[in-house]
BALOBA-1460 file (C-alpha; in Angstrom, 3 decimals):
// residues 119
<rec num="1" residu="q" x="-31.244" y="47.770" z="3.485"/>
<rec num="2" residu="v" x="-30.355" y="47.968" z="-0.192"/>
<rec num="3" residu="q" x="-27.412" y="50.163" z="-1.120"/>
<rec num="4" residu="l" x="-26.010" y="50.786" z="-4.572"/>
<rec num="5" residu="v" x="-22.913" y="52.953" z="-4.724"/>
<rec num="6" residu="e" x="-21.689" y="54.179" z="-8.101"/>
<rec num="7" residu="s" x="-18.298" y="55.611" z="-8.904"/>
<rec num="8" residu="g" x="-16.109" y="56.384" z="-11.883"/>
<rec num="9" residu="g" x="-17.874" y="59.299" z="-13.492"/>
<rec num="10" residu="g" x="-16.100" y="62.457" z="-14.553"/>
<rec num="11" residu="l" x="-15.210" y="64.821" z="-17.350"/>
<rec num="12" residu="v" x="-13.682" y="63.387" z="-20.503"/>
<rec num="13" residu="q" x="-13.080" y="64.576" z="-24.030"/>
<rec num="14" residu="a" x="-14.976" y="63.113" z="-26.943"/>
<rec num="15" residu="g" x="-13.408" y="59.843" z="-27.997"/>
<rec num="16" residu="g" x="-12.213" y="59.090" z="-24.491"/>
<rec num="17" residu="s" x="-13.132" y="56.326" z="-22.093"/>
<rec num="18" residu="l" x="-14.499" y="55.911" z="-18.599"/>
<rec num="19" residu="r" x="-15.344" y="52.907" z="-16.464"/>
<rec num="20" residu="l" x="-18.227" y="53.112" z="-14.044"/>
<rec num="21" residu="s" x="-18.563" y="50.813" z="-11.057"/>
<rec num="22" residu="c" x="-21.545" y="50.006" z="-8.877"/>
<rec num="23" residu="t" x="-21.129" y="48.053" z="-5.650"/>
<rec num="24" residu="a" x="-24.247" y="46.575" z="-4.136"/>
<rec num="25" residu="s" x="-25.171" y="45.489" z="-0.620"/>
<rec num="26" residu="g" x="-28.358" y="44.231" z="0.946"/>
<rec num="27" residu="i" x="-29.411" y="42.193" z="-2.106"/>
<rec num="28" residu="p" x="-28.796" y="38.627" z="-3.296"/>
<rec num="29" residu="f" x="-26.381" y="40.003" z="-5.861"/>
<rec num="30" residu="s" x="-25.371" y="36.756" z="-7.561"/>
<rec num="31" residu="i" x="-28.973" y="36.046" z="-8.564"/>
<rec num="32" residu="t" x="-30.021" y="39.618" z="-9.309"/>
<rec num="33" residu="d" x="-30.171" y="41.080" z="-12.791"/>
<rec num="34" residu="m" x="-28.552" y="44.511" z="-12.825"/>
<rec num="35" residu="a" x="-28.746" y="47.466" z="-15.172"/>
<rec num="36" residu="w" x="-27.293" y="50.848" z="-15.986"/>
<rec num="37" residu="y" x="-29.553" y="53.772" z="-16.852"/>
<rec num="38" residu="r" x="-28.802" y="57.366" z="-17.677"/>
<rec num="39" residu="q" x="-30.677" y="60.637" z="-17.580"/>
<rec num="40" residu="a" x="-29.638" y="63.709" z="-19.504"/>
<rec num="41" residu="p" x="-30.970" y="67.167" z="-18.607"/>
<rec num="42" residu="g" x="-34.547" y="67.579" z="-19.781"/>
<rec num="43" residu="k" x="-34.820" y="63.965" z="-20.895"/>
<rec num="44" residu="q" x="-36.323" y="60.810" z="-19.484"/>
<rec num="45" residu="r" x="-34.216" y="58.198" z="-17.801"/>
<rec num="46" residu="e" x="-33.251" y="55.525" z="-20.333"/>
<rec num="47" residu="l" x="-31.832" y="52.035" z="-20.173"/>
<rec num="48" residu="v" x="-28.207" y="51.886" z="-21.286"/>
<rec num="49" residu="a" x="-27.217" y="48.285" z="-20.503"/>
<rec num="50" residu="g" x="-28.700" y="45.268" z="-18.812"/>
<rec num="51" residu="i" x="-26.503" y="42.639" z="-17.189"/>
<rec num="52" residu="s" x="-28.238" y="39.422" z="-16.221"/>
<rec num="53" residu="f" x="-27.260" y="37.468" z="-13.124"/>
<rec num="54" residu="e" x="-25.583" y="35.004" z="-15.511"/>
<rec num="55" residu="g" x="-23.575" y="37.779" z="-17.163"/>
<rec num="56" residu="s" x="-25.445" y="38.097" z="-20.444"/>
<rec num="57" residu="t" x="-25.873" y="41.651" z="-21.637"/>
<rec num="58" residu="n" x="-28.129" y="43.825" z="-23.749"/>
<rec num="59" residu="y" x="-27.581" y="47.415" z="-24.831"/>
<rec num="60" residu="a" x="-29.371" y="50.462" z="-26.101"/>
<rec num="61" residu="d" x="-28.798" y="50.910" z="-29.825"/>
<rec num="62" residu="s" x="-27.069" y="54.222" z="-29.164"/>
<rec num="63" residu="v" x="-24.244" y="52.569" z="-27.196"/>
<rec num="64" residu="k" x="-23.846" y="49.211" z="-28.949"/>
<rec num="65" residu="g" x="-20.252" y="48.565" z="-29.899"/>
<rec num="66" residu="r" x="-18.984" y="51.297" z="-27.569"/>
<rec num="67" residu="f" x="-20.161" y="50.306" z="-24.083"/>
<rec num="68" residu="t" x="-19.583" y="46.992" z="-22.328"/>
<rec num="69" residu="g" x="-21.327" y="45.844" z="-19.181"/>
<rec num="70" residu="s" x="-19.863" y="43.224" z="-16.876"/>
<rec num="71" residu="r" x="-20.095" y="41.978" z="-13.312"/>
<rec num="72" residu="d" x="-17.953" y="40.428" z="-10.615"/>
<rec num="73" residu="n" x="-20.182" y="38.446" z="-8.296"/>
<rec num="74" residu="a" x="-17.338" y="37.923" z="-5.830"/>
<rec num="75" residu="k" x="-17.193" y="41.695" z="-5.352"/>
<rec num="76" residu="n" x="-20.935" y="42.408" z="-5.652"/>
<rec num="77" residu="t" x="-20.011" y="44.884" z="-8.360"/>
<rec num="78" residu="v" x="-21.176" y="45.689" z="-11.867"/>
<rec num="79" residu="y" x="-19.199" y="47.731" z="-14.343"/>
<rec num="80" residu="l" x="-19.869" y="49.799" z="-17.405"/>
<rec num="81" residu="q" x="-16.875" y="50.304" z="-19.668"/>
<rec num="82" residu="m" x="-17.577" y="53.270" z="-21.926"/>
<rec num="83" residu="n" x="-15.354" y="53.810" z="-24.959"/>
<rec num="84" residu="s" x="-15.494" y="56.252" z="-27.856"/>
<rec num="85" residu="l" x="-17.553" y="58.602" z="-25.752"/>
<rec num="86" residu="k" x="-19.633" y="61.266" z="-27.469"/>
<rec num="87" residu="p" x="-21.032" y="64.557" z="-26.160"/>
<rec num="88" residu="e" x="-24.505" y="63.027" z="-26.353"/>
<rec num="89" residu="d" x="-23.429" y="60.471" z="-23.745"/>
<rec num="90" residu="t" x="-23.365" y="63.282" z="-21.195"/>
<rec num="91" residu="a" x="-25.788" y="62.351" z="-18.411"/>
<rec num="92" residu="v" x="-26.118" y="61.158" z="-14.850"/>
<rec num="93" residu="y" x="-25.630" y="57.402" z="-14.876"/>
<rec num="94" residu="y" x="-27.548" y="55.262" z="-12.411"/>
<rec num="95" residu="c" x="-27.113" y="51.694" z="-11.271"/>
<rec num="96" residu="n" x="-30.328" y="49.714" z="-10.978"/>
<rec num="97" residu="a" x="-31.214" y="46.517" z="-9.140"/>
<rec num="98" residu="p" x="-34.781" y="45.331" z="-9.628"/>
<rec num="99" residu="l" x="-36.066" y="43.010" z="-6.929"/>
<rec num="100" residu="w" x="-39.238" y="40.970" z="-7.110"/>
<rec num="101" residu="r" x="-41.416" y="40.181" z="-4.116"/>
<rec num="102" residu="m" x="-44.740" y="38.381" z="-4.485"/>
<rec num="103" residu="g" x="-44.928" y="39.307" z="-8.152"/>
<rec num="104" residu="i" x="-44.261" y="42.999" z="-7.594"/>
<rec num="105" residu="k" x="-41.135" y="44.647" z="-8.977"/>
<rec num="106" residu="y" x="-39.235" y="47.043" z="-6.747"/>
<rec num="107" residu="d" x="-36.573" y="49.174" z="-8.377"/>
<rec num="108" residu="n" x="-33.535" y="50.115" z="-6.353"/>
<rec num="109" residu="w" x="-31.306" y="52.959" z="-7.509"/>
<rec num="110" residu="g" x="-27.893" y="54.317" z="-6.727"/>
<rec num="111" residu="q" x="-27.257" y="57.995" z="-6.180"/>
<rec num="112" residu="g" x="-25.955" y="58.453" z="-9.713"/>
<rec num="113" residu="t" x="-22.620" y="59.518" z="-11.102"/>
<rec num="114" residu="q" x="-22.148" y="62.395" z="-13.529"/>
<rec num="115" residu="v" x="-20.522" y="61.741" z="-16.892"/>
<rec num="116" residu="t" x="-19.667" y="64.792" z="-18.964"/>
<rec num="117" residu="v" x="-18.192" y="64.471" z="-22.447"/>
<rec num="118" residu="s" x="-16.765" y="67.614" z="-23.981"/>
<rec num="119" residu="s" x="-16.528" y="68.140" z="-27.718"/>
């Protein structure tokens, strides 16, 4: 059974920092690409950062230079370091682990963690 457990969200003032963590179980973590998404009220869920199984990263334009994704395969954990936070970063942040079986992609999601940035 796949489980993704996020933590680290909270309330922070604009310009502040937070670090999100996502610990995975039930997946071959060291060979699984991971990602962080977010969903603000009334908006669609959007990709924030992708972290390949090798540790390479890609980011949404809106967070480039401010957010950094990383992973620790020994701990089955991915991180999202968020600096210089802005009110528009306010959203529920979700950890994602896509798994492929027989050519079909199955998305696995954590429960989400709320990030609120006050102005």
